[in-house]
Structures are given as C-alpha cells and as structure tokens.
N, C-alpha and C positions, 0 to 999 in steps of 0.2 A: 187442279186448275192453278194457273199462275195469275196472280192478281197484283197490280200496281196500285197503291193508294197514295196520292199526292196531297200533302198538307203543309200549311205555314204554321199550324198549331201543333206543337209537339213538346215533349219533355225538354227542359225542366218546367215549362209552364204547367200551371195547375188550373184546370177548368173543365167544363163539361165536354168540350169538343175533344180534348186530349183524352180523357176517360173513355169517351165513346169509341174513339178510334183504336185506343189501346185494347180494349175489350173486344172489339171487333176482330182486330188482327189476331188476337190470342184464340178466339173461337175458331177462326179460319185454319190457323196452324194446327189446332186440336183436331180438326177434322181432316187433316192431311193435305191441305193446300199449301202452295208456296206464295209468300207474300213479300213484295218489295215495298218498303216505305220510303217515299221521296219526301225528305224533311230538311229544315235548315241545319240539322246536326252535321258537323263537319265541314260546313261551308262558310265562307266569309259572310258575316251578317252584320246588320247595323240596328241600333235600337229604334223601335217604332216611336214616333213622336207622341209624347204624353204617356206612353207605356214602355219605358226602357226595359222592363223584364220580357217584353216580347221582342224577339230578334227576326229581322226580315232579311232574307237571303236574296239579294238582287244579282243580276249578271251571271246566273248559273245555268242559263238555258243550254249551252252546249255540252256541258258536263251531264246534265240531266237527260239530254237526248242520248248520250252514249250509254248511261246506265239503263235506260229503258230498252235500247236496242240489244244490249247484251243480255238482259234478263229474258226477252222474248215472251212478253206477257199474253195471256188469253183475254184479258180485260184491263181496262185503266179507269180508275175512279178519282175524281178531283174533288177533295173535300173542302177547299177554302179558296177565297177569291184573291188571295195575296200573290206575291211575286213568284212562289213556287207554283201555285195554281195557274197563274198566267203562262208560265213557261211550259207547263205540261199541256195546257190547252192549246198553245201555239204548236207545239209538236204534233199534237194529234191532228189539228187542222191541216197542217203542212203535208202530212203524210196520209191524210184521208182515213184516219182511224176513229171509229166511234168510241164515245166515252160517256160516262155518267158523271153528275156533279151532285152536291149536296148543299142545302141551305141550312146551315147551323146557326147562323146569327142574323139578327135583325140589323143588318149593316146600315141601311138608311137612318133608322132611329138612333143607332149608336153614334153615328157621325154627327147627327144633328144635335145630340146632347152636349157635344163639346165645341162644335164649330157652326158658325152661322151660314150653313150650306143648306139650300132648299132640298126637302127630302125627295122631290120630283127628280132632281138630278141623279142622286145616288140609286133611286129605283130604276131609272133608265140605264145606269151603269151596271147594276147587277143583273138586270134583264138581258143586257147585251152579252155579259159573261156567260149566263146559263143557256142562252137560246140554242147554240149548236148541239147541246147535250141530248143524247138520246132519251134520257130520263133525268130529272132533277128530284132528288130524295128529300123529304121533309119529315120531321119527326111527329106532326099532329094533323088531324083533320082541319084544325083551325088555320094553321099555316098553309096548308093546301088550298083552302079556300081564298085566303088573303093573296097568295101569289097568283092564283088563276084570275082573281079580280084585277090584278096588276098587269096582266098580260103575259105571265110566264106560261110556258107549254110543257106538256108531258111531265106534270108534277105528280109524284107517287109517294106513298107513305113508307117510312122507314122508322119504326119505333125504337125505344130504348129499353134497357134492362137495368137490373141492380144485383149486386153480389150479396144475397141474403145470408150466406155463411159469414162473410165479413161484417156486414151492417146487420147487427143483431141486438136485441135489448139487453143482453147479459154484460155483467161487469162494468155498469154504468158509473161514471164519474160522480162523486159526491161534491158538488159545488159548495164552496164556502161563502157563498153570496145569498142575500135575501131572496126568498122565493116569492113568485114563480120566476123561473129562469126562461127568458125569451131569447132564442138563439137565431142568429143569422150566420149563414155559411156561404162564402162566395168571394168574388172580387170586390174590393173596397174602392168603388169608383162611382162617379156621378151617374152613368147611364144605368146603374143597378137600382137607383132611386133609394139608396140605403138611408138618406137623411129622413125619409118619410118614417122609417122604423125607428132611428135614433131619436127622433124628436116626440115620440109618442108619450103621452102622459098616462102611464100604466104603473102598477105597483110591481115590486120585485126588481130584478136585475136584467139588463139587456146585455147579451154577450155576442161579440163578433168574432168568427173564426174566418181567417183568410187575410190577404193582404192586397195592396194595389196602390195606385198612385195618390189616392186621397186619404189614405189611413192617418198620416201624420197630422193633417189639419183637422180631421174629424175627431181624432182622440184629444186634441186640444179643445175643440168646440164642445165636446160631450164628455166631460171627465168622469161623469158617473157611470158611463158604459165600460165594459171590460173588453179590451181589444187583445185577444189571445195569439194573434198571428196564425200561421199555418199549422195544421195538424194533419197527420196522414195515417192511413191504414187503420189498425186496430185501435190506436190512440184517438183518432177522429171519430170512430164509431162509438167509443166509450163516452166521448163528450157529447155526442148527439143523444145517446141514450139517456144521459144524466139531466137533460133539459126538460122542460114542461110543454113548450110549444115552439114549433119552427116557423119563423117568420120570414116570408118571401115577398119583399116589397117591389120586386122589379115589374115594369110593365113593358118590357122590351124583349123578354126571352122567348125563343121558339119552343122550349120545352121546360128546362129547369130540372136537370138531372138530380140535383142535391134534394129536391122534395121526395124523389123516390127513395134516395138513401136515408133521409130523415124518417119516412114512414116505415121503412124496413127496421129501423131501431125503435119503432112503436111511438114515434113522435107525430102528433096531429100538426097540420099545416094551417097557417093564417095567411091569406094572399087576397089580392085584388081578382076580380073575375074578368081576367084578360087572357090573351093567348098565352099558352103555357099552362098556368094553373087550371083553366077550365077543361083541359084535356088530361091532366095528370092527377088532380084532386077529385075525389068523390065528395061533393059539397054536402055537408051535414054528417058525413060518415068518417072520412080520413082527413077532413079539414073544413074550414069555413072560408068561403069566398064572399067578400063584400066590398062595397065602395068605401066604406068606413073601416080602415085597417085596425083601429083600436077595438071597434066593436067585434071584428073577426078574431082578434087575439083573445078576447075575453070569453067568446063563445067556444073557441077552440079548446079551452081548458077543460070543458065538460065531456069531450069526445073520448071514446075508448081506445087505449093504446093497442089492445089485441087486434081490433078491427084494422088499424093502420098496418100492423105487421102482416096480417093475412093477405091484404090487398097487394102489398109489395111482393109477396111470395109468388104471385101469379106472373110476375114480369122478369123474364130471364134474358141474359145476354146471348145464349145460344139460340133462342127463338128469334131475337133481333138480328142476329147474324145470318139465319136462314132467310129472313125477309130481305136483308141486304143483297144476298146472293141472287135472289129471284129477280132482282132489278138490273143486275149487271149486264152490260152489252158484251156478250161473249163472242169473240172473233171466230170466224171460219179460217181456213188456211190462208195465209197472205198471198196476194196477187201482185205481180210486177209488171204492169203494162208499160208500153213504150212512152217516152216523154214524161215519166213520173219519177220523182226523187222519193225513195223510200217505199215501203209496202202499203198497199190499200188493203183495209180489213173490212169485212162485211160482217154485220151483227148476225149472230145465230139465235134461234129461238131459246128462251130462257125458261128453265124448269122452276116450279115452285118449291122443289126440294133443294136442300143444301147439296150442291153437287160434290162428289168425290173425285179425288185426282186418281 
C-alpha cells in the first residue's frame, strides 16, 4: 500500500505529534508499505508567531500537488491543520479524492491560552477543516466524545504506543538534587499549564526536561527548579527512570504520550482528571488523578513502579499502526470522467488487519 501522510509538525520539532507520526511511518515501512511524508522539510518556511522553533511552509500547494501525483498513493492522511494540511486538503477536494484526518491537538484551547480569541471561533474553524474527511482519528475515547459533542462527524479511535525497549527502568540517572525528584517533560509554554507544577509547595526538587517559548522567563521566576533542556533517546529514558514522580499539569492535551514513556520507565504519574490523563493513567495504580495537583504528587510517591512498567508494556506502536491502517480511506482505481481535472478516487472497504503491499 502506498500511503501519503501530510503534516506541519516534523523534525527537528520535538513533541508527541512528531513522535507518533515517526513511529507510525516506521511501523508501516517495516510492514512493507511505501510512505511519502509531506512535511515542511526542504521547503521555504517561516517561524510560527510565538513559536519560532515551529516552521510553517506557506505557498507550497503546487509543489505538493506534483509530489502526490508522482507518488500515486492508495490513500492520503492529513495529520495537522496547518499550511501543509490545508494544501493537501485543497488538493484532495479539487480532485475528489477521499482522505482521512487526525485531531492531535486541542487547537481551540491552545489558541485561547495565548490570544483573546473566543474558543467557539476556533472550534468552528477546526470543524470546517475536518468535515470533508472520511474519518477523523483521535487518540482517546474522551476526545472522541468531546468532538462528537462539538459537531464533528466520523470520529474514530487511533491510540498510541511506546517503545518499551528504549524507555525502560535500567541505567537510571542519579540526580544530585534533594529528593523526591518531581519531573516534567514537554514543551515549556503557557498552554501546558507548567506554572501549576513549578509553583507547587512540595519537598524535594522540580526538574524540567524540554524547551519552549517560556523557558527563559520561567527559569528566572522559579530559580529553585532545574531546567535541563532537551534530552533524547537513551539519555532521556535514563533521566525519566531516575526521577520519583512524573508530573503532567496540562489540561489541554488530547493524549500525553510522555506519560506512557514515563510509565514505561517505571515512573508513576501525577495529573489532573482531564482529557488525556483520564484515558492514559490507571488512577490509583499507575498514577494519581486529582484536582489538587500537590495531593496527586504526594500520593503518587506510594505507587509501585513495576505496575507502571507492566501497564506500558501492553501498548505497542505496531498495534497503533494496525489501528491507523484500519481507518484509512483506501482508493480503488482512479476514474477520469469528462469535465474533471485530475482523478476521482472512490474509497474501498478497509480491513481491520494491517494490509501488506
């Protein structure tokens, strides 16, 4: 099968969307499929306002259309609602090609956290973007219910996985800070609600791994917290394994892949009982969910690390890729009727098994 995946989020960005798409691509390639990634890489791009590390590729529609036509895909998946996603969406609609989309980010809530724009406006915008899709994939049941309430259609589940061979409890870092070690991993920015964590009155040391637009001002405001910047691969896993509790303060994530990575390293989670954590954390076993984050942190210290590890081992990227493939709108042979520019594709039935090329 020949699969196009279009995304505005790609390396060198470091986030859950990039990890999910990278792992999905790798699983598809390992299964014998051909994958074309349509990304900002190699295109003229511009820094996103307030997020200069995110590059947006505007005015790439013609080049993208040529790339898709040359690849002759069996199915097209649009992962993000940015300029790349809009260009591929436009191409599909113009040529009457069915496509799928994914809802990775609580875009309305993220925009509202930085700009005084009514959430209802951005909900309407994202609903417009996803409406023509044959299916819109979401990571959890909670997000599926939320979008259905907001008028989205054809919303289906596509879960996430974790590389348990990489994220494991061995070779843990021995932090030279007072314990307990409370660890945050992710983008250092306002929409992640990170100040809720940094301002907690708890013993020990708060450690932040990651970077973002608010790191500089937050490191000045909270000098007792340790900001370690980005960590990758085995080094990241060692830092996770060396902590005592993973703190996830976000209230706007659709999933929170870092929670699975932390649990795979034997780290219990402290979080709010909101979309994302309520679908990822087994409350009272692999983490504590509470409206009082301080209380959640203290209770999480008493949870068993082996239980967290065993739970994470049940979540694989290959299984997530099979679920992804089951939702794709696979085309039949292209038709070329009169008075139509480009091929018309008709969606074929989709098997629940991972198709082989």
